[in-house]
N, C-alpha and C positions, 0 to 999 in steps of 0.2 A: 933377338929371336923373333918374337911377334912384333912386327913393326907395322907402321901405317903407310898408306899410300901418301906420297908427298904432295905438297900443295899444288904443284904444277902437273900432277899425274892426271890424265883425262879419265877419271873414274866414270864420268857420266857416258863415256863411250863404251862401257861394258854393256852395249845396246842395249863308386867307383873303380875307373882306370887307375893305375898306379902312376906316381910321378915319373918313374923310369920309363913306363910305356909312353907317356905323354912326350917326354923329352926325346925318345927315340923315334916316335912316329910323326910328330907334328911340328917340333920346334926347329925352325931354321930362319935366319935373319932375312928380312926383305919381303917385299910384296910383289905380286905379279899382276899384270894387266892381261886380261883374257877377253876375247871377243867371241860372242856366240849369238846366233839368231834367237829371237824370242820364240817361246813355245807356241805351237799352233793348237795346243789342247784347248777345249772349250773351257771358259772360266767357271769356277766354282761358285762365284758370286757375281751378280751383275755390276757392271761399271767398275767401281773401285772404292777405296776408302783411305783416308789419311787421319791419323790421330792429331787432334789439335792440342797445342800447348806443351809439346815435349820440348824442354830446353835443349839447345844445341851447345855442346862443349867441343871446341875444335881439338883435334888430337895431332901432335907432332909425331914424326917418325919415332917409333919405340914407345909411344904413349897412347896408342889408339885404344888399348884396353881400359886404362884408367879414365880416359875421356868418355868412353862409352858408358862405363859404369856411373860416372858423375852425372850423365844425362838421365839415367834411370833413377838415381837417388834424388836428384832435384825434382823430377816428375812427381815423386812420392812425397815431397815436402821435407826432404832431408838433404839440403845442399851441402856439398863437400867438394873442394877443389880437386881437379884431376892431379895436380902436383901432390897433394896430400895422400891421395890413393897410390900414386906412383912410389912415393917414399916408403909406403907401408908394404908394398907387394913386389916392387920391381926386382928382377933378377938379372944383375948386370951381365953375367956370362951369357944370357940369352938375348940381350938387348930388348927386353920386353917383359911380359908377365905370363903367368900360367892361368888358364881358366879357372882351375880349382882355387887358386889364391884370390881371384876376384869374387868368387862365390863366397868364400869364407869371409872376406872383408864385408861383403854386403849382408851376410847373415848375422854378423856381429852387431850391425847397426839398425836393421829393420826387418820385420817379417813381411814387408811388402815387395821385396826383391827376392826372388827364389829361383833356384835352378830348376829347369823344366824336368819333370819326371817322365813325360811322354812328349816327344817332339820329333820333328822331322818331315812330316808330310805337308803339302801345300795347303790342304784343307785345314789342318791344325793351325798353321801359321795364320791363315786368313781369319779364322774364328777368333784367335787371340787378338789380332789387330782390331777387328770389329768390336771386340769387347773393351777397347781402349787400353790394351796391355802392350806397350812398346817392349821390344825384344832386343837384347844384345846377342848377337849371333857370332860364333867364331867360324870364319871361312878359311879353308885351305885353298889358295889360288895357284898352287904349283901345278906341275905336269909330271906324270909318272912318279919316279922316286924323289923328284925335286919338290920340297915342301916350302910354302910360304904362307904364314899365318896372318890373319887380319880380323880385327874386331869391328863390327859395324852395329849401328842402332837401326832396327827395322821399325819404320813408323807408319807404313802404309803400303798399298799396292794398287795397281791399275790393270785393267783387262785389255785394253787396246792402245798401244801394244802391252803384251803380258809382262809386266815389270814389277819389281818391288822397289819401294821408296826408301832411301837410306840416309843416315847421317854417317859419312865416311871421311876420316881425316879432317880436312879444312872445308869439306863440301856438305852444306846442309840440304842440298837438293840433288844428291847423287841417285842414280837409278842403276838397276841391273836386270837384264832379262831373267825371268823366273827359272828357266831351264838352267842357265848358268849359275844362278844363286843356289838352287837345290843341289847341283852337282858339287859346287865348292862347300856347301854346308855339309853334305854327305862326307866329303873328304875330311872335313874338320870334326867328324864324330857327331854331328847334329847336336852339338852343345848349345845351350841357350840359357840366358837369365831373363826373367820376366818381371816387369813392374806392373802391379795391379793399378786400377784406376785410383785416383786420389781418394784417400780415406777408406778405401775398401781393402780388407785383408783377403788374400787369396785363400779360397777353401780347398782343403786337400782331403 
């Protein structure tokens, strides 16, 4: 179901709900490549920002979710392999994992990785990044009724061109136009996991 872009996929060229609802609405095997021009909206912050020191964990097809969560856990000082996460949460019939299962796995290990209570706007995203909070986002890269889920780690952004900086699959330097990212994130329900800065517990 939730799979990752393959290693040779040109990702850089991309210029609760109940379990039943998630399965019906979001879960389809495979990932899509979409092309969209960068947003021409004025930047909310000058220049850009990238969080330093976020470990990169490559994700094979079907394991992008566990790999993304492994990055966040390692950033918070709790390294665990993507394989261990996958064994705990993988859903074979979906060829991947459910966002809610990733959140439950993280919550059982640390208070420093939490599901976002309020997420979805670009200014919210940029503020979290500038606070050194890397984010796992679930994107739906399909079109129309065709759903294709993909987990990425958002580690920064830049304003010119307007792009978000991602860990995606096997690419630690992936980018996506902000407009495309926001559209795909919206289709994915604006779901996110956030890792707070090292040693800092998120205040709720």
